[in-house]
N, C-alpha and C positions, 0 to 999 in steps of 0.2 A: 732468556727472560720468559716467565709464564705470561699467558694472555688471559684476558678477562672474557668469559663467555657466559651463556645463560646458565650452564651447569654450576659454574663457580658462584654466581650470584644467588642461585636458588639454594645452594648449600649454606649460605649465610643467613637465610630467613629463620626467624625465631618463632616458636610456638606452634600449636596445633590449629590449622585453619578451620577445622570443623567446630571448634569451640566458639568461634566468632558467630556462627549461625545460631547458637543457643541464645544469644543476647541481642542480635540484630537480624531482622528478617529482610531478605533481599526482595525488593518490589520490582525494580527494573535495573538492567545493566546495559552498558554500551548503547545508550540512546544517542543518536546522531542528530546534529543540526545542519541543515543544508547550508553550504558556504563556509563552514567552520571545521576546524580539526580538533573538535572536542568530543569526548565520550562522557556521558552523564550517567551516574549510578545513583540509585535511591535505595536507602535502607530505612526501615521503621523499627521502633522499639518492639521487642518481642512480647508476646502475650503467653502467659502460662496456662496450664490446664484449668485453672480456677478463674480465668478471664481477667487476670491482673497484669498491668503493665510492669515490665521488669527493669525499671530504671536503676534501682539500687543493685540488682544483680549485675547489671552492666558495669556500674561503678566498681563493684568488687572484682569483677573480671579485669578491669583496667588496672586496679591496684596490684593485682597479682602479677601483672606484666611490667611493673614499674622498673625493675632492674634491667630487663631487656631493653626498655626504651631509654632509660636515663644514664646507663653506664656503657662505656666502650666494650665492644665484643671481646677484645683481647683480655680485658680485666676480668670479665666473667669467666672466660675460658681458664685463666690462671687460677681463679678461686675454685673452680670445679676440679681442676687437676690436683690442687693442694688438698681438697677434701677427700678425693679418691685415694691419695697417698696415705692420709692419716685416718681414713675411715670415719670421717666426720662431716658435719654440715656447717661448721663454724665459719669458714671463710665466705661461703655463699650467704649465710644469714647476716653477716656483717655488711656485705654489699647491698643486700635488700634494704637494711636500715639506712644505709648511706644514700641509696636511691630515693627513699621516701623523704629524707630530710632535705633533698635538693629542690622539692616542690614549694612554691610560694603559698602562703596562707591568705593572700588577698582575696576579698570577696568577688572581685571582678576578674579573677584570673582567667587567662585563656589557655592555661596548660592542659586542662581537660580536653579541649578541642584538639590541641596539638598531639596529645597522646592517642586520641581516637583516630586521628589521621594516620599516625604510625601503625596502629593495628590494622586499619583497612588497607594501607599501602602494602604492608608485608603479607598479611594473611589472605587478602582478597585479590590484590593485583600481583603478588609475588615480586614486589620491588623492595629490596633490603635497604634499610637506613645505613648510610655509609659515613655519616658524621654525627657523633653524639655530642650535642651542644649543651645539654643539661649539665654534663660533667665539667663544663668550662665556666659555669657560674661562680662568681666570687661571693655572692650574697643570695641566699635562698629567696629573699623577698623581691629580688629583681628578676625581670625577664631578660633572656639573652638577646643580643642584637642579631639582625639578619633574618633569614627565612625561618619558618617554623619547622623545617626539616629538610634534609637533603637525602635523596634516594637515587638508586641507580638501576638502569636497565641496559640492555645491549642489543644491537641489531645483529642480523646474521652476518653482516660484513665486518663486525667488530667495532662499530662506532658506539661509544659510550653515550647512553641517553641519561643525562643528568636532570633529575626531576627536582625542581625547587618547590617546596611545600608551603602553603599558607592555609590557615584555618580561622574561621570567625564563628562565634556563637552569639547570636543576637536574638532578640524577641521576634523581629520582623524578617521574613525571608528576603525581601527585596533589599533591605539595608545590609544584611549579611552578604548577599551576592555582590553588591556594589563595592563594599569594603574589601572583600576577599580578592576580587579581581584587580581592584585598584592597588592593593598591596603587592600582589603577585607580579603585575606588569613590569616593573623596573628590572626584575631579575631576568626577564625573558627578552626584552626589547632594547634595553640600553646598549649603545655601542661599547665595544671593549676598550676600557681605559682604566687608569688607576683609581679614579673617583667613582666608578660604577657601583651601584648598590650591592652587587654580588661579589665585589672584589674581596671584601673581608672574609667571606665564606670560602672563596677560592683559595685564599692563602691558608686558611685552616685546613682545607682538604689536602693541600700539598704536603702537609705535615701530620695530619691526624685522621685522614680517611682510614677506615678500619674494616677489614673483612675477617678478622680473627686470625686466619692463617697468615703467617709472616710473608711467605712467598707471594701469595695473591694480593696481600695488602701493598707490598712493594710495587707490584705490577699496576695496581689501581692508582697509586699515587703518581705514576708516570704521566697519567692523563692530565694532571694539574701542575706539572713541572713545565714552566714556560720554555725551558731549554730542550725539552723532549719533543720529537715529532708527534708523539701520541697526543699532545695538547691540541693538535689540530683535528683530532678525531672525537670531539665532544659536541653533542647536540643538546641544546637547552630545551627542556620540556617543563610543563607545569603540573602540579598536583594540588588540588583545591578541595577544601571541605567547608561546608556551611551547615551549622545546626541552628534551628529556629523553632519557635513555638508553632504548633499546628493545632487547629481547632477541632480536628476530627477525632482526637483521642477523647474517650469518655472521662467524666469526673471520677474522683477517688472512690466514690461509693457505687459507681456503675460498672457493670461487667463489660469488658472489652471483647470484641469479636475480631480475630486476626484478619479474616477475609474482608470484613467491612473496612478496616483500617487500610489494608493494602489497596482496595479499590478507590477509596477516597484519596489516597496518596497518588495513585496513577492519574486521577483527574486533575489534582493540584499540580502535578509535575508539568503539565502543559504550560501553566503560567510561570512556574519556576524556570522552565527551559527558555521561555521568551525573555525573561529577565537576564538569564545567563547570556543569551545571544546579544542583547543590548549592551551588556557589560563588556563582552568580548570586542564588539565593534567600537565602543567608546575608548577602550584602552589599546586599540590596534593589535589585537591578539587573534585575529581571524585565522591566520596561517600557522599558529603555534599549536603544537600537540599538547592537549591538556586533559587530564583525568579529573573529573569533577564529581564530588560526592555531595549529595543532598541527604541530610539526616534530620527529618522532622522530629521534634521533641515535645514533651508535655509542657515544658517551660525552659527557657534558656537559663534563667537564674536558678531554677530548681535543679537543673543539671549540674551547675557549678556548686551549689550547696551540697548536694549529695556526694559529688566527687570529693570535696574538701573534707566532709565528715568521714567518708570511707577511708580516706588517706590518713585520718587521724589529725587533721589540721583544723584549728579554730579560725573561724572567719574574722578578718580584721577590717 
């Protein structure tokens, strides 16, 4: 049986990581909090050469990755192979349209945040998504149950690090942080039992975890087979993203300066980090390994609106 290692997981990652830097500017990474096992990362919206905030370009970038996010890797690989055989783009184009139709058109949708979490997890942290839950939706206007994403890493000893993902896009940073950690906590701290919050996703992983390559996919699924010794070699970790309105972005008619925005974000990160520490303590997450993304936005609802419009969805 094949084993899962860092090389295998890295091979499953989608997209060009440098493209992420075009749309999101890294302000700080791996910020540590004393007494906690969390790493905080902060990205701001990029500023172009004309001093404009590039929110719509970010939404277009996200739209172009919809198939990578919303469809199982094996289905995308099959479509690419079919197109290569027939010298066509028909199969991939069909999948792209299918992926876009799976997104909800609800005005308060959280799917933009979930997709942003996917892009940062894969292209910034090099953690591949191993369970594609958008493909399991039976109604595009409903959100799927369970975590906002499931990602994988591995230790040098071969222990699978299973990252449960949660994202919240709110106007207020404190509200977003509290809600995100409150939603994430059950997946990390509940005892193992059939009624645990994560149990539904674990059952899905045993059958639908996907690394595209059939051999490595079979090896990965062994970690979620309760009759396999590999099931004792899984460590639960957290992956969190909060997006929220930040006052340091200039108005629509004002010219933005990237360095000023980054400096303001660094100052504000002190307060956001304090809120994160309080949320970790409240939810008994002090010793759990968590990668935490802070993404200040010009407006939370503005982000949702632009995402829906770019995806070709009418707000409901």
